[in-house]
C-alpha positions in Angstrom: 0.0 0.0 0.0 1.2 3.5 -0.8 0.6 5.9 2.1 0.6 9.6 1.6 -0.4 10.1 5.2 2.2 12.0 7.2 2.5 9.4 9.9 5.3 10.5 12.3 6.1 6.9 13.3 7.1 6.2 9.7 9.2 9.3 9.5 11.0 8.2 12.7 11.5 4.8 11.1 13.2 6.5 8.1 15.3 8.6 10.5 16.6 5.5 12.2 17.4 3.8 8.9 19.1 6.8 7.4 20.9 8.0 10.6 19.5 11.5 10.2 16.9 13.7 11.9 14.2 14.9 9.6 11.8 17.3 11.2 8.2 16.7 10.3 7.5 20.4 9.8 10.4 20.7 7.2 9.7 17.7 5.0 7.1 15.5 3.3 7.2 11.7 2.9 5.6 8.9 1.0 5.6 5.4 2.5 5.3 1.9 1.1 3.5 -0.1 3.8 3.1 -3.8 4.1 1.3 -5.5 7.1 1.0 -2.1 8.8 4.8 -1.5 8.7 7.0 0.5 6.4 9.2 -1.3 3.9 10.2 2.1 2.4 9.9 5.8 3.2 10.9 8.4 0.7 11.5 11.8 2.3 11.5 15.1 0.4 13.3 18.0 2.1 15.3 21.2 1.4 12.7 22.6 -1.0 13.5 25.5 -3.3 11.3 26.7 -6.2 13.2 24.4 -8.6 14.6 21.5 -6.5 14.2 19.3 -3.5 16.4 16.6 -1.8 15.1 13.1 -1.9 16.2 10.5 0.7 15.1 6.8 0.4 15.0 4.6 3.5 14.2 0.9 2.9 14.1 -2.3 5.0 16.7 -3.8 2.7 14.3 -6.0 0.7 13.9 -5.4 -3.0 10.1 -5.6 -2.8 9.8 -1.9 -1.9 10.5 -0.7 -5.4 7.3 -1.6 -7.1 6.5 0.4 -10.3 3.4 1.9 -8.7 5.5 3.1 -5.7 8.2 4.5 -7.9 5.7 6.4 -10.0 4.3 7.9 -6.9 7.7 8.8 -5.6 8.7 10.7 -8.7 5.2 12.1 -9.5 5.2 14.1 -6.3 8.2 16.4 -7.0 7.8 16.6 -10.7 4.1 16.6 -11.4 2.6 17.8 -8.1 5.3 20.3 -7.0 6.4 21.2 -10.6 10.1 21.0 -9.7 12.7 20.9 -12.3 15.0 18.4 -10.5 15.6 16.4 -7.4 18.9 15.9 -5.6 20.2 13.0 -3.5 23.5 12.9 -1.5 24.9 9.4 -0.7 27.9 8.4 1.4 30.7 7.4 -1.0 31.1 4.0 0.6 27.4 3.1 0.5 27.7 1.0 -2.7 24.1 -0.4 -2.4 22.6 3.1 -2.5 24.9 4.3 -5.2 23.8 1.3 -7.4 20.1 1.8 -6.6 20.2 5.5 -7.6 21.9 4.7 -10.8 19.4 2.0 -11.6 16.5 4.4 -10.9 18.0 6.8 -13.4 19.8 9.3 -11.2 22.9 10.9 -12.7 26.1 11.4 -10.7 26.8 15.2 -10.6 29.5 16.0 -8.0 31.6 14.9 -5.1 31.1 16.8 -1.8 34.2 16.7 0.4 33.6 15.7 4.0 29.8 16.0 3.6 29.2 13.1 6.0 32.0 14.0 8.5 35.0 12.0 7.4 33.2 10.6 4.3 32.6 12.4 1.1 29.2 12.4 -0.5 28.3 11.6 -4.1 25.7 14.0 -5.3 23.1 12.7 -7.7 20.4 14.6 -9.7 17.4 13.7 -11.7 15.8 16.2 -14.0 12.1 15.9 -14.9 12.9 15.2 -18.5 15.3 12.4 -17.5 12.7 10.6 -15.3 11.5 7.3 -16.7 8.9 6.9 -13.9 6.4 9.6 -14.8 
């Protein structure tokens, strides 16, 4: 089930998975729920008139990435918010997330030195015209 409800428990679940602290007043999220538990939460934050940051928390299983859920995840920033691009920053050593973003169609754009403390970040972008999910 795709949940657009802003359930704070699901955001806290994403915070634990991602080791971050998203504040519910500063972001929006879409959740993929099975058996009343999240298997994925996609958080949108740092909004500008043209861009937002997208963060994806999953339970590690590949079942989270259904076509229906991915369409919903990309429809929100591009079709509902009318943004031109989305950005994702990933720890350089997080090979699973790097691979996932590339498979979803994100394009590597830059390296951010010491973005995650001692680790660099790889910055990805997806522009609306590049998105195969909408």
